[in-house]
N, C-alpha and C positions, 0 to 999 in steps of 0.2 A: 162527699158533704153536701146537704142539700143545696138547691139554690133557693133564694128567697125571693120572690116576683109579688108586689105590690100595684093598688091603684088608688092614686093619690090626687084629688081634685077638690079645691077649697068649695065649688058651686056644688048643689046638688042637682040629681037626675042628669048628669050627663052620660051615664052608663057606666060608672066601675063596677056597681057587682053583674050586671052585665057580661062585663069586659072579663073578669076574676072566672064567671062560672062556665062560660065558653071556653075558655084557654083550660081551665080545671079539666073541663070533660074531654079537651082533645089530648090534653096531656096522658090522662088517664086511660083514653083509647088506645093511644102509642106504647102503652103500658107501663108509664110512671106512677108511681106510687105518693098520691098528690093527697095535701089535705090545705084546706081555706081556714083561716082565722079569721072570723067575720067581728070585724069592730064596730059595726055598725049596728046602734040600737035598734034599727027596723029588722035587723036577721034576715036580709033577703037571701044573701049566701048560704045560711044556717038552713033554712026553710027549704030551699031548693036541693042542697045535699040530703035533707032526710027523706023527701020526697019523690027525687028523681035518681034512680038507682043508677048511677054511670062509674059506680066506682070510687068515688070522692069522699074523703072525710071532711067533717066540717066540725069545729068548736067556734065556741063564742068567747071572747075577753075583751070586756068592757072598761076594764081598768089599766089605764097605759103604765102605770107602774109594772103592771105585772108581764107586758108584753115581750119585752124582751127575755125573760125567764120561760114565757111560753114558748118562745120561737126557739130558743136553744132547744130546748127539750122536746120539740116534733122534729128539728133538724136531724135527729138520731134515729128515727123511725120512717122517715118519708123522703122520698128523692126532689119533692117541689114542695115547698111551703108557701103558700099565697096569702096575701092580708089584703081584706076589704075595709077600705076605712068611710066615715062618714063625711057627707058634705061641707067641712069647714076645718078651718085652720085652727088646731088645737095640739095639746102636747103628746097626744094619739097622734097625729100625722109626725111629729119629729120623730118620737121613738120608732115609727114605721120606717123612715128615712135611714135612720141610724141602721136598723136590721135589714136593710133591701140590697138585693144584687143587681135586681132590674126593676125600675118604677115605669109605669105607664100611667100615663095622664091624660083620660079621657077627655075630649073635646067637640061637640056638637059643633055644627057649621052655625051658629049663631054669635052676633057681635059680644054678649054678655059671657056666653059661655069659652070663646076666645080669649077673653081679659081673666076670666078664671084661670084660665089653665096658662097665661103669661105671669100673673101674679104667682101661681102652685109652682112653674116652673123657676121662677126666680128663689121663692123661698127654699125649696130643694136645694137650689146650688150655694144660697148662704148657711143652708144647713150643713152642707157637705163639705164646705170650705172650711167653717168653725170646726168639724168634727176629724177634716184629713181623710173623709172617705169619698168615695167617687163612684157612685152606682150608675150604671147603664141607664139614662132618662130618655124617654120618648114620650112625644104627644101621640094621641092616637084617635086622628078624625072619624067620628061615628055619626048614624044618623043623617046622611048628608044625601042630596039629589045630585045624581051625577051630571047631570044638564048644569049645575050651578058654577058658576066662576066666581072663584076664591080670591 
């Protein structure tokens, strides 16, 4: 059965799409059959998969009510289904949490991003408790100066 890995953060520009594309490429290089479900209207992952021939498939799904059906369908054909989301709280984010086994919350080393990551973490926990599901959830620090004191 395929694992579902997603990137969620209410704030835009924190690296959700970059994280999903990089992880997808690495998993594909290791031999996994990977598909990205791009739910972001910017279609960053979809465009990347179309031009970078690294063995990752991508599909677009902008209708939050069809996300569950899309993911269930893809799980039968892939080892890993990855979901990229847009940077805002939405019904799509709720559906993504409900379908995910692992959730990454990207966060740059800046106060607005950290606050967005905290609110996203709380949102994921609230959805998880309500639905009695418990995906593994991680905050991923990105784009930081190694000399910075956090």
